[in-house]
C-alpha positions as CSV (number, residue, x, y, z in Angstrom):
1,M,-0.1,0.2,-0.4
2,A,0.9,3.4,-0.6
3,G,-0.8,7.1,-0.6
4,R,-0.1,10.3,-1.5
5,S,-0.6,13.4,-0.1
6,A,-2.5,16.5,-2.3
7,M,0.2,18.5,-4.1
8,V,0.9,21.9,-2.2
9,A,2.6,24.4,-4.6
10,G,4.4,21.5,-6.5
11,V,4.8,19.3,-3.9
12,T,3.3,16.2,-2.7
13,R,4.6,14.0,-0.3
14,V,4.2,10.0,-0.9
15,G,3.4,8.2,2.5
16,P,2.4,5.6,4.4
17,V,4.4,3.2,2.2
18,Y,2.9,-0.7,3.6
19,T,3.6,-4.1,3.3
20,P,1.9,-6.8,5.2
21,P,4.8,-8.8,6.9
22,E,3.3,-12.2,4.6
23,G,4.1,-9.7,1.7
24,R,7.1,-9.0,2.4
25,R,10.5,-9.3,-0.2
26,N,8.1,-10.1,-3.3
27,G,8.9,-6.1,-4.6
28,Y,5.2,-4.7,-3.6
29,G,6.3,-2.5,-2.1
30,T,8.8,-1.3,-4.7
31,A,6.0,-1.4,-7.4
32,V,3.5,0.6,-5.0
33,T,5.8,3.4,-4.2
34,A,7.0,3.8,-7.8
35,A,3.5,4.0,-9.2
36,C,2.1,6.4,-6.7
37,T,5.8,8.5,-7.1
38,A,5.0,7.8,-11.5
39,G,1.0,8.9,-11.0
40,A,2.4,12.6,-8.6
41,L,4.3,13.4,-11.3
42,Q,2.5,12.6,-14.5
43,A,-0.6,14.6,-12.5
44,G,2.4,17.7,-12.2
45,A,3.6,17.7,-9.1
46,E,7.2,19.7,-9.9
47,H,8.4,17.5,-6.6
48,V,7.7,14.6,-4.7
49,V,8.9,13.8,-1.6
50,L,9.1,11.0,1.3
51,F,10.2,10.9,5.0
52,T,12.0,7.4,5.8
53,D,12.7,5.7,8.8
54,L,17.1,6.0,9.1
55,A,16.7,2.8,10.4
56,N,15.3,0.4,7.7
57,P,18.4,0.0,5.3
58,I,15.3,-2.3,3.3
59,S,13.4,0.9,2.3
60,N,16.3,3.1,1.9
61,S,17.7,1.4,-0.6
62,I,14.4,0.3,-2.3
63,Y,13.3,4.6,-1.9
64,Q,17.5,5.5,-3.7
65,Q,17.0,2.1,-5.8
66,I,13.5,3.9,-7.5
67,G,14.9,7.5,-7.9
68,Y,15.1,9.1,-3.8
69,R,18.2,11.5,-2.9
70,P,19.4,12.2,0.9
71,V,18.4,15.3,1.6
72,S,18.5,16.2,5.3
73,D,17.9,14.0,8.6
74,R,15.6,15.6,11.2
75,V,15.0,14.5,14.5
76,I,11.0,15.6,16.1
77,L,11.4,15.5,20.4
78,S,7.1,15.9,21.7
79,F,7.2,17.2,24.9
80,R,4.7,16.0,27.3
81,E,2.7,18.6,29.9
82,S,4.0,18.0,33.8
83,A,1.4,18.1,36.2
84,S,3.6,21.2,37.8
85,D,3.2,23.0,34.7
86,R,-1.2,23.2,34.7
């Protein structure tokens, strides 16, 4: 399964991308991601982006095989309000 966001300012984001465990290693994820990307480009997207888990070398390798290139690394932190902050 692969989805994509609506295009905003010429940019479309691919995601989520998921293959159930029993279907992995058959090329399904690669095929749907490539098709989703091609569809976005055919629809007029100037840029197609996706976010990936740096700890997953398999998906990162697949994304690079179909033409994606790393641009930046990000760390997202969230803070919960503590009881003393209320």
